[in-house]
C-alpha positions in Angstrom: 192.6 210.9 -10.3 191.5 207.3 -10.6 189.9 206.9 -14.1 186.5 205.0 -14.3 186.9 201.4 -15.2 184.8 200.2 -18.2 183.4 197.4 -15.9 182.1 200.0 -13.5 180.3 201.9 -16.2 179.0 198.8 -17.9 177.7 197.4 -14.5 175.2 200.0 -13.8 177.2 202.1 -11.1 176.3 205.7 -10.5 179.0 208.1 -9.4 179.0 211.6 -7.6 181.5 214.0 -6.2 180.8 215.2 -2.7 182.3 218.6 -1.8 182.9 220.4 1.5 183.6 224.2 1.0 185.4 224.3 4.4 187.8 221.3 4.1 185.5 219.1 6.0 187.1 215.9 5.0 190.5 216.9 6.5 189.5 215.2 9.8 189.3 211.5 9.5 186.4 211.2 12.1 184.4 213.7 10.2 185.0 211.9 6.9 184.0 208.7 8.4 180.9 210.2 9.9 179.9 211.6 6.4 180.7 208.2 4.6 178.7 206.4 7.3 175.7 208.6 6.3 176.4 208.2 2.6 176.5 204.5 3.0 172.8 204.5 4.2 172.2 205.5 0.6 174.5 202.7 -0.8 177.3 205.0 -1.6 180.8 203.8 -1.0 184.2 205.9 -1.2 186.2 205.6 -4.5 188.7 208.1 -3.7 189.6 211.1 -1.7 190.8 213.8 -4.0 191.7 216.5 -1.2 190.2 217.8 1.9 187.3 219.3 0.0 186.3 216.4 -2.5 185.6 212.7 -2.5 184.2 210.6 -5.2 181.6 208.0 -4.3 179.8 205.3 -6.3 176.7 203.2 -5.7 174.7 200.5 -7.5 171.9 202.2 -9.6 169.4 199.7 -7.8 170.1 201.4 -4.5 167.8 204.1 -5.8 164.7 202.1 -4.6 165.4 202.9 -1.0 166.0 206.9 -1.5 162.5 207.6 -0.3 163.3 206.2 3.2 166.3 208.4 3.9 166.4 211.6 5.8 168.7 213.4 3.4 169.1 213.8 -0.3 171.2 210.9 -1.6 172.2 213.0 -4.6 173.6 215.9 -2.6 176.8 217.1 -3.7 177.8 219.3 -0.8 177.9 218.8 3.1 178.6 221.3 5.8 178.8 225.1 5.0 177.9 225.8 1.4 180.3 227.8 -0.9 177.7 230.4 -1.2 177.6 230.7 2.6 181.3 231.1 2.8 181.2 233.8 0.1 178.5 235.7 2.0 180.2 235.6 5.2 183.5 236.9 3.6 181.5 239.7 1.9 179.8 240.6 5.2 183.2 240.9 7.2 184.7 242.9 4.3 181.8 245.3 4.5 181.9 245.5 8.3 185.8 246.2 8.2 185.3 248.9 5.6 182.5 250.4 7.7 184.6 250.2 10.8 187.6 251.9 9.1 185.3 254.8 7.5 183.6 255.3 11.1 187.0 255.5 12.8 188.5 257.8 10.3 185.5 260.2 10.7 185.7 260.0 14.5 189.5 260.8 14.4 189.1 264.0 12.2 
């Protein structure tokens, strides 16, 4: 992980971590599309941690244009949220258990 430079912190930069619960930064074209959208808010890539997290920075003065954006410039997730992934996994687990119980009762 790249450390924050004292100059970055002293020069009024903002930082954020952007996450993708489904590994959305794996494909370069998808990452480029997301970074293009973030650039509209002044954010630029500092580093890609892995396929699920990237660190971005922007000058604090970029906030003045935030009202003109059609997305939240401080969002921390893109794509499917972690909660949605968990909800789908739980629903699938319940469906499998229900199916197993139903089949077990039918085969008796």
